[in-house]
N, C-alpha and C positions, 0 to 999 in steps of 0.2 A: 708070761702069764697066759693062762688059758681063758679065752673069751668066747661066749656063745651069744649069737644074735638070734632072736626068735621073731618070726614074722609069718603072717598068713601066706604071703606071696614072696617069691625071690626070683632073681634073674633066671630065665630070660623074660619073665613078666615085666613089662615096662611101666613104671610109675615112679613118683617122687621118692617114696620110702624105699622101694626096691633098689633103685639106682644109688641112693645115699648109703644103704647098708652094704651094697657091693663095694663101693669106693672106700668106705670106712674100713671094711674087712681087708681089702687088698693093702691099704696103707698100714694097718696094724701088723699084717703078715710081713710086710717089707721091713718092719722095725723089729722083727724077731718073736712076735707073739704068735701063739697057736690059736687060730680062729676057726 
């Protein structure tokens, strides 16, 4: 499945949403999804 996360900020900006999106994206990619 192809997944797109949209956010105003992303890593290396450190904040709750940015860190959560990074971890979620990495986990989904490990499961074979295209993020």
